[in-house]
N, C-alpha and C positions, 0 to 999 in steps of 0.2 A: 421896527425898521429892518431887522434881520429877516423877519418873515417875509416882508415885501420884496426884499432883494432876491430871496430864494424863488419866490413866485415869478418874479420878472425873468429870472434866469431860465426857469422851466418853460415859460412862454416863448422866450427867444430861441430855445433849443427846438421847440415844436415848429416854430416858424421857419427855422433854418432847414429842418428836415423836410418840411413841406416844399420849400423852395428848390431842394435838390431832387425831389421825387419826380419820377418819369411820368409820361402821359397816362391818363386814365381813359382807356378806350372803351366805347360802348358798342352795343349791337348795331347802332346806327353808323358808327365809324367802320365797322366790319362790312356792313351792307354797302357803304360807299366804296370801300376797296373792292368788293365783289363786283361792283358795276363795271370794273375795268378788266374783268375776265372775258375771254372771247365770246362766250355764249350771251354776254350782255352788250358787247361792242359791235359784233358783226351784224346784228339786225338793223344797225343805223348806217350801214355802208351800202351805197347804191352803185350798180353797174360795175362791180369790181371783178367778178369771177366769170371767165368765159371758158367753159369746158367743151371743146368741140365734140359733137357726135356726128361722125361722117356719114354721108349719104352718097349714092352714085353721082359721078360727075364732079367729085370734090366739093359738093355742097356740104354744109354742116349746119346743125341747129344747136342752140344752147338755151338754157334757162336764165333769163336776165332777172336778177333780184333788184327791186327798186322800191321807192317809197310807197307805191301803190300796192305792191304785192310781187307777183312774178309773171313774166311774159315769155312766151316761146318765140325765139327769133331765128330766122333762116338767113344764111349768108350764101350768096352765089358768086364765086370768084370769077367765073367767066363773064357774067353780066355786071360784076362789081356792084351788086345791090344788096341791101339789107331790108328785110320785110318780116311781117308776122308769119308764122308757120301756118296758122289757120285763124279763123274768127273765133276768138276765145269766148265771146259772149254767146254766140250761137251754139258752140259746142257744149258749153256749160249748161245751157238751157235744154239741149237735146239729151245730155247725160242725166240731168235731173228728171226729165220725163221718163227716161228708160229705167231708172233705178228707184224713183220715188223719193230720192234724197235731194237736198238743195246744195248746189255747188256754186261757190264764188268764182267768177271768171278769172280773177287774179290770184286765186288760191287753188288752182286745179292740182289735184294730188297725183300727177303723172310720174311714174317711175321711169318710163321709157316710151318711145313711139317710133314708128317708121312709116314710110310711104309705100303704097301699093306700086306694083310695077308700072301701071299706067298713070300714076300720080293722081288718081281720082278719089282715093280714100286714104285714111290713116288708120293704123292699128295702134292702140295704146293700152298700157297697163295702168289701171287705177284701182285703188283699194284691193289689190291682189288679184284682180280679174282682167281678162283680155276683152277689149271692145273694138268694134269697127265703126268708123264714121265716114259716111259718104260726103265728100267736100262740096257737092252740088246741092243736095237736098238737106244736108246736115241731119240725116237720120242716123241714130246710134243703135247698134244691136250687138249682142254678145258675139265674140269671135272664137272659133274652135281652137285657135293656136296654130293651125297649119299654115295659114296665111302669114302669121307673124314670123314663123320660122324661115319663110322664104324672102323676107324683106331685109335688104342690106341695111346695116346700121341699127337694127332693132335690138335693144338690150333687154334681156329677160332675167337679169339677176344672175343666179348660179348657172353657168353654162360651160360646155366644153369650149376650150379656147386654144389658140396656137401656142401660147406660153405655158408656164407651169400651172397645174391645177389638179384637182382630183382625177379629172379625165382630160386627155389631150387629143384634139381632133387633128386628123391628117390634113395636109395642105389642100388636097382635092375634096375634102369634106365628106369622104365616103366611109372613113373608119375612125374609131375612137379608141385610144390606148388607155389602159388602166391597170392597177395592181390588184392581185388577189392571191393571198397566201404566199407572199414573197416571190411571186412570179408575174411576168408581164403578159397581159391578154389584150386582144382587140375585139371590138364589137362592130359589126357591119351596121351602118346607120340605117340602111334601107330594110334589111331583113331582121335586124336585131340579133343575128347569130353571133355567138361569142366563140373565139378561138384562142386556145392557150398557146402562146409563143415559146415559153420556156417551161421546163419541167423540173429542173434540179434546184430551184431556189428554196432555201429553208431559212428559219430564223437565224439571224446574225450572219447569213451568207445568202442574201436575196438579191434580186435584180432591181435596179433603178430605185432603190429605197432611199427615203429622205428622212433619216433618223439618226444621223451622226452628231454627237456632241449636243449642243443646246438647240440645234435646228431640227424640228420635227414636222412631218406632214404626211398625209395619206396618199398624195399623188405621186406619180413616177417622175424621176428626173431623166429626161431623154430628149432627143431631137429627131424629128421626122426628116427623111430625105426629101428633096424637092419633088420627086416623082411619087411620093407616098408609098414607096415599096420597101423601104428599109428604115430601121430605127437605130440610132447611135445611143448607146447607154453603157451600163457597167454592171458588174456583179460586186456588191459591197461586202467586204470581209471584215466582220467584227467579232469573229469567234473567240479570239483570245484577248479581246480588249477589256479593260477594267470597267467595273460598274460604278454608277453613282446612285445614291439612294435618297429618297424623300419620304416623309411619313405624314399622312393626313391627320387632322385634328377633328375628332367627332365623338359622339356618344358611343361607347363600346370600343372594341379593339380597332386601332388605327390600321389603315391600309398602307402597305409598303409599296412605294413606286420605285422601280429600278430600271435603268436603261444604260446603254453603253456610252461612256463619257470619259475618253482618255485624257490624261493630264500631262503637262510638260514633264519630260524626262521618262515617261513610260516606255518600257522596252517595245511594247506592241501598240500601234495606233491603227485607226481605221484606214483600210486601203481599198482601192477600186481596181478591178480587173476589167479593162475596157473591152467591149464587144460591139459587134454590128449584128443586128437581127434582120434576116430576110423574112418579111411578113407573109408573103404568099405561100412559101413552102410549108411550114416555117422552118427556119434554120438559124442556129447561133454560130457566128463567125468570130473566133477569138482574135483580137488584135495582138500581134506578136511583139508585145513589150512586157517587161516585168510589171507587177502591180504598182500603181502610183499611189503616193500618199493622198489622202482625202483632202486635197488642197486645190485652190484656184488662184488665178492671177489677180482677181478683183478683190476678194475678201476671204473670210474664214468659212464660207459655205460654198458648195459646188454648184449652187443654182441661184446665186445672188443677182445675176443679170436678168432673172425671170425665166430662164431656160437652162439647159445643160451648158455650164460655163466652159469656155475655151475649146469649143468644137465648131468647125465650119464644114458643111458639106460642099462639094463641088457642084456646079450647076447640073451636070449630067449624072450625079449621084454615084460616080465611079470611084471617087476618092473622098477620104475624110481627113481633114487637117485638124490637128489638135496640139495643145501645149501641155506638157507634163511639168508640174511644179514640185520642187524638192521640199522636204519636210520643213526646212527653215526658211523657205521662200527666197533663197539666194540664187538658185539655179533654175533656169527655164529652158526646156528643150522643145523646139518646134519640130513636129513630125507629120508625115503624111502617110496614111494607110491606104492600101488597096482595099476597096469596099467589098470585093468578091473573095479575096483570099485572106485578108488580114495582115499581109506582109507590109512592113513599114519601111520608110526611107527617112533617115535622119537628115534634117535640112540645115539647121543651125542651132546654136546654144548661146544664151546670154547669162553671164554670172555677175552678180553685184556683191559688194562687201557687206551691205546691210540687208535690205529686203526689196524685192522687185514687186511692182504693181503695174497693172495695165491700164489704169485710169481710175476715175472716181464716179461710180454709178453706171459705168459703161465699160465694156471690154473693148479696147481700141486697137484690135488687130483684125485683119481680114485676109483670107486666102482668095486670090483671083486666078481661077483656073484658066480662063481664056488667054490671058497674057503670061501665065506661069509666073506670077508675081505675088508678093506679100506686102501688105501694109502692116508695119510693126511699130509699136509704141515703146519708147525708151527714155529714161532720164540720164543717159550716159554723159550729156554735156551739162548736167546740173538742172536741166529744165525738161519737163515732159513734152516730148515731140514725136512726130511721125517720121518713119523712115521707109524707103522703098527697097525691098529685097528681091533678088533673083531667086525664084523657088527651085531652080535647078542647081545652082552653085552654092546657094546659101550665103551669098555675098551681098553687101549693101550696094545698090546702084546709085542712090543719092539720098541725102537728108531732105525731107520735104518741107518741114516747118522748122524755124529757127528763131531764137530771140529770148529775151528775159521775160518769158511768159509761158503758160502751160496750156496744152490741149487737154481738155477735161473729158470730152465726149465726142467720139466720131459718129456723126449722125447719118451721113449718106456717102456712099461711094458711087460715083458716076463713071463707070468703066468706059462707056462710049466716048465721053468727052474728056476722060482722064482728069476728073476734078474730084476733090474731097470737100465735104461740108462738115463743119465741126464747131463745137463750143470752145471758147477761149476764156481763161482768166488771166488777168495781169496786163491787159492792153489799155484798160481804163485808168487814167492817171488819178482820179479821185479816190479809187478804192480797188486794190488788186483782186478782191474777191468778186467784183462785178463781172458777170458772164456776158459775152457777146457771141454772135453767130458769124462765122467766117467761111470763106471758101478759098481754095488754092489749087493750082495744077499739080499733077503728079511730079512734075519737074521742079517744084518749089517756087514757081513763078506766079505772078498775078495774085498775090495775097489781097483779098478784098473783104472788108467788113460789110456785112449785110444788115446789121442792126446798129446804125450810127448814134442813135440817141443815148444820152448819158443814163446810166442806171444798170440794174441787173435784169438781164433778158431771159425769159423762159420761152422756148420755141417748141411748137408742135407741128410736124409735117403732115400734109394731107396724104391720103392713101396712094395717090399717084406720085407723090413726092415732087409735084410741080409747084406747090404753094406751101406757105407755112404761116401759122398764126403766131404772132410775137406779142407777148405781154411783158412790158418793162416798167420797172418802178425802183424806188430806193426805200430803205427802212423808214424814212420820214416823208416819202413822196408817194401818193397812191398810184395805182397802175393805169397805164393806157394800153389797150389791146388793138393791134392792127393786123391786117392781112397783107402779105407780100408775095411776090413771085420769087423764084429761086435766084434772081439777080439782085434781090433786095428792094425792088421797086414797090413802093407803097400803092396798094390797090384800093384799100378802103380802111377807114378808121372804124373799128367794130364797136368799141366802148371806151369811155373815159370815166374812171371811177369818181364818184361824188361823195365826199366825206363831210359835207356841210351839216347834215343832221347829226353826225357823230360829234363834230366840233361843238355843236350847240349844247351837248350834254356836259361840256367841261373837259372833254378829252383833249390831249395834246400829243403831238408826235414825240417819238424818242429822239435823243440827242446822239448823233454819231460822234465818236471820239477817236483820237489818235494819240498814242504814247510811244515811248521808246522801250524796247526790250531791256532785259537786265544787262545786256552788253553795251547799252548806251548808244547804239547805232541803228539797230534794226527797227523799222516802224511796225507797230502793232495797231490793229484796228478793233474797234468794239462799239458798244452801245451803252448809253447811260440813261437811267430812268430816274426822274426826280418827281417829288410831289407836285400836283397841279397847283397847290397853294404854297409853293416854295417861298420861304422867307430867307433871303440871302444873308440876313444878319444873324441867323441862328446857326447852330452847329448840329449836323445830322450824322448819326451813325451810318456806316456804309456796309452793304452786303455784296459780296462777290459771288455771282453765280458762275460755277465752273463746270466745264466738261473738257477734259484735257486731251481727248483723242487717244492715240494719234490718228485715228480714222475719222475724226470729226472735230467739232469745236463748240465753244460756248454759245456763239451767236446762232448757229444753225444755218438758216437761210438769210440771204441779204436782200430779199424782196420785201415789199411793204407788208406789214402785219399790224393790225390795230392792237392786238394783244400777243405777247410772247410769254406763254406760260403765265405765271403770276408775278412777273417782275414789276409791272406797273402797279399791281394791287399792293405788293409789299411796299413800294414807294409811297403809296397813299397812306400807309400806316405810320409814316414818319421816318422813312429811310431813303438813302441814295442807293440805288442798285446798279451794278455794272456787270457787263459780260465782255471779257477781253479775249481775243483770239491770240493765245500764247504761241511762242515758238514751239516747233515740233508738230504743229497741226498741218494738214495737207493743203493742197491747192496753191502752193507757192513753190519755191525752189526745192530741189532734192536735199540740199544741205540744211535748209530751214526745217524741213520735215524730219530729217534724221538727227536733229540737234540733241534729242534725248534718247536716241536708239540705245537699247541695252541698259537704260537707267530710268525706268518709269517712275521710280520713287520720287524724283524731284521734277517730274514732268510739268513744265510751264509754271511751277510755283514761284520761282524767282521773278518771272515776268509779271505775275499777279501782284506781288509785293511792290515791285518797282512801279507798275502802272498805277496802283492806288495812291502811292506817295506822290507821283507826278500830278495826278488829278487833284489832289488836295492842295497843291501849290497853285493850280489854275482856278479851282473852285474852292474858295476859302470856307464855304459852309460844310465841307466834308471834314469829319472828325476822325482822324486816324488813330485815336486812342480807343475807338469803339468800332472794330472791324469784324464783321461776320462773314461766313462763307458757307455755301451749301451746294450740293450736287447729287446726281443720281447715277448709279452704275459706275462708269469710269469717274464721274464727278463725285460719287460717294467715296471712292478710293482717294481721290485728290483732296477731298475735304478732310478726311481723317489724317492724311499725310501732312496737310497744312497745319492742323491743330497740334500735331506731334513734332513737326520739324521747325515750325515757326511759332512757338507757343507765346512769345511776347508780342507778336503782331496780330494774330488771329485770336479773338477772344471768345467767339461763339461759333459753333459749327453744327451743321446737320448733314449727316452722312447717310444716304439712302442706297441700299442694295449694292454696296461697294465690293469690287473684286480686290479685297485687301491683301491677299497673298496669291499671286498668279500661279503658284504651284497648286492652288486649289481651284483654278479656273481652266476652262477647256484648253486642250493642248495647242491648238493652232494659233490662238491669239498671242499667248506668251512667246511661243517659239518663233513667231513672225517678228514681233516688235522688241523682244528682249534677247532673242537668240536661243539656241539649245541650252539646256541646263548645264551641260558640260563646259560651255563657254561663257556663261553669264552668272552673276551672283544674285540669284533670286532672293536669297535670304536677306541681303542688304536692302532690298526694296520692300520687304513685307512690313505692313503697317503695325502688326502686333509687336514687333521688336522695338518700336519707338513709343508705345503707348504710355510708358512710364513718364514721358516728358509732358504729358497733358497738364495744362494749368487753367484753361478756360472751361467753358460749359460745352459739352458735346452730347448731341443726341444721335443715336444709331437707329436705323430702321431697316427691316428686311421682311420679305415674304417667305414663309417656311416651305412653300411649294415652288420656289424659284428654280426652274430648270435651266436658266441661263447662267446666273451667278448663284451657285448653291449657298444656302444660308450659313454654312460652316465658315464662310469667309468672314462674316460679321461676328460669329460666335468666337472665333479666334481672338478678335480684338476685345470682345467682352471679357474673355478669360484673362487676357493680359492686363486689362485695366483693373480687374479684381485682384490679381496677384500684386499689382503695384499700389493697391489700396486707393484707387482713384474713383471719384464719383463720376457717374455718367447717367444718361437717360436712354431708355430703350423702348422702341415701338415695334411690336411684332404683329404681323398679319398671318394668322395661322394657316389659312388655306389659299393664300394669294401667291401669284407668280411674280415675275420681275417688276411689273408696273403697278401692282396693287389693284388693278381693275376698278370695281365699284367702290373700293375704299380710298381711291385717290383724293376725293374731296376731304375726307377725314384727315389724311396725311397733310394736305395743304393747310387746313385749319390749324393742325398741331404745329406746323412750321411757322405760321403767323404768330401763334401764341408764344412760341419759344423765343423768337427774335424780339418780340415786344417786351416780354418779361426779362430776358437776360441780356439783351444788347441795348435796348432803350430804357430798361429799368421801369417799365410801365405795368399797368394792369390791363387785363383783357376781359371781354365779356365771357361768361361761363358757357362753354360748349355751344358756340355759335355754329349753326348748320348751313353749309354752302348748298345751294339748291340749283343744280345744273338744269338747263332747259335748252330746247332747240329753237332755232330761228323759225318763227311761224310761217315764213314765206317758203320754207322747205318742207312743210307738213305733207305727209304722204299717207 
């Protein structure tokens, strides 16, 4: 009897343990989750993406991806027509005859094409070669490339362009500027003759160089004058700037990589000595101001806008307007230089208590020489707005835009009609992050919305700026793309996305959410991902995907996307996943954005805790006893901070490539958002100082060749955890940079495994391999 009782007790214990055991996931379960990644969802979306390739007369073509394959579509705004660019069946047959290969008419591997001047032929690039097709006879023959170069709108892959690149073509198309041995050169397009414009550039004191801090490139940072006779650029001084080091992993002795990388608090940082170069002479004209810190009004790189930031040429190239940014981004000086002598005139100055920025993704100021005026962006009334300045007196003539919303991107300045066209966030009641396109008079009158449909709008102007393509959607509503004139009049509906094939696979849209910030008053917006087979009677662990900014946010973009990273894939493994835009992220009021200025250690974390708790009250299937968190870069910093500062709330974290101590991250970021080290307590924000508080499971990951966030940031946390006798997990990518490159799928699989095992208490398939692939409709 006693023996029977013991046996029964053992069986009961086994059954109890089995009942508490987490899910046992198989390779089939992981394959199901993988089916929700973008490379598996996008092939099931039709008519979603319209990327205009402009032709003369504001016509444009685009590749339409649909259930049959891909079709080339031509849109004519003048005629308000949509048609095929050419007969794809005939062209495929002709190309097959010319090459001896078989081509599917709906899978034509065209990288680019353009029309001949008389519209009787097209030149296209297929399989890496140039071809010419007569549109009457449909005869295909090889093209030498000369015709292609003369065709407007023809894309040839790597090419000289008006923005930043390895080589930059002049506005008249006759010259190409490039760097050689720290000096600026130009090449005559017709003769190929090369002329050296500067001669005294040397290592760490070179012209137009793009290698300060984490940003590196081989092309020059510069801006051609409208008449193609002058270049605005600088001589970059890094001679006494401190070095950063990385070491390769390989058989034999490692290679030491070193470059200039100033840190917050360094006595010497990278500076720029502004110059104007007369190309024809050639001659270097020094702009008569002291060297400026290597800073810009837009971000922490001086070419973030795609060209030389904060520089405007006058139309006649006689003047150069520019803005000098102080080391801590608190002070902005608007100056105008005489392009022939380098003499400058101080116009006005704006000083802010935290940090100034000129917009998001776009620098929103312009110098208007004809009327001697300046369009200036400022958040002085707590919202990002445009102001009209007198360029002679430096005084404000009037505030142009006003209200509890922000101008994010100044798209067009119509000086003749004295109108501005710009993107706005905050006018859409459903979600303040939805962007719309507006226009207004210089006098602040006649504010007009040009994109009235609900949703997030993405606008592309035609070359003449007389039309624009507008694609609008919501995170859970697929896009509609239309063509409008500059009064907002709808000319033609170009495409309406069809997601019926995607829905047939079992996919479902994300759930938009709204919660209150930790102050109990401010609305926060985000997205929630739930399993497609959600059982509302079960309890699910929740994972918080975080990117705290302050230059960005967790959601990223607010347009439709079938997949957002691996958020939905993680949900399919048995989790609720959320992304919440916390306070101190951009695109709202200045006070909202500055909520954590000088205190990045707690950046948005109270909002995340509050938001998850509120969601659990509304959605009872959320289990707040099992909360995970993960993020990359700034999100990696926030994840470790969450695990150390809120150890009783966050149980499992994955911190990837985090800038855990901003004294070890490039100077400009910390000094912009935390202030100078003399005025801010960087030590109080450093994650390694709180590592001893860890109670849950933490995985750290970093690439050892990360030239953005050096790996020492993570190793500081590793050392602190070891000193505190804390267990942790570490994933190292020996020769990878910030984003892990080809090892990203490996990191994703390790992320899935870690949450399944430690947050859900389950078992995972051994070494499941994610197999990324491309949409066959885009095959080239």
